C-alpha positions as CSV (number, residue, x, y, z in Angstrom):
1,M,-21.8,-7.3,9.5
2,D,-22.3,-3.7,11.7
3,I,-19.7,-1.6,13.2
4,K,-21.4,-2.2,16.8
5,N,-21.4,-5.9,16.6
6,I,-17.5,-6.1,16.1
7,N,-15.5,-7.3,19.0
8,T,-13.1,-4.1,18.5
9,K,-10.5,-5.4,22.0
10,K,-9.3,-8.0,18.9
11,K,-9.9,-6.4,15.6
12,P,-9.1,-2.9,14.9
13,V,-12.3,-0.8,13.1
14,V,-10.9,0.3,9.7
15,L,-13.4,2.3,7.3
16,I,-12.2,3.4,4.3
17,D,-13.3,6.3,2.5
18,K,-15.2,6.1,-1.1
19,T,-14.2,8.8,-2.1
20,L,-10.4,7.8,-2.6
21,D,-11.3,6.0,-5.7
22,F,-10.7,8.8,-7.4
23,F,-6.7,8.9,-7.0
24,N,-6.5,4.9,-8.6
25,D,-5.4,5.9,-11.9
26,K,-3.6,8.9,-11.3
27,I,0.1,9.1,-11.1
28,L,0.3,11.9,-8.7
29,F,4.6,11.7,-7.8
30,P,5.8,10.9,-12.0
31,Q,9.2,12.6,-11.0
32,K,10.1,9.9,-7.8
33,L,8.2,7.5,-9.8
34,E,10.1,7.8,-12.7
35,K,13.4,7.9,-10.4
36,A,12.3,4.5,-8.3
37,N,12.2,2.6,-11.6
38,E,14.9,3.6,-12.8
39,M,17.0,3.0,-9.7
40,L,15.4,-0.8,-9.6
41,K,16.5,-1.1,-13.5
42,K,20.4,-0.6,-11.9
43,I,20.0,-2.3,-9.0
44,G,17.3,-4.4,-8.4
45,L,15.5,-6.2,-5.6
46,P,17.5,-6.7,-2.3
47,K,18.2,-11.0,-2.0
48,I,15.4,-12.4,0.5
49,Q,17.1,-15.2,2.8
50,K,15.1,-17.5,4.1
51,T,16.0,-18.9,7.6
52,Q,15.0,-22.5,9.0
């Protein structure tokens, strides 16, 4: 599908830069990741209440 053929009034056009795949296997902020994992172990995820 060509970008010119897309109806941009209803759908946003998003182009993804393939050079960002370089960061897939790297941990960019190891201290923050460690702290977040520690907090999840202690506290856990919040309970989701479903309303009907």
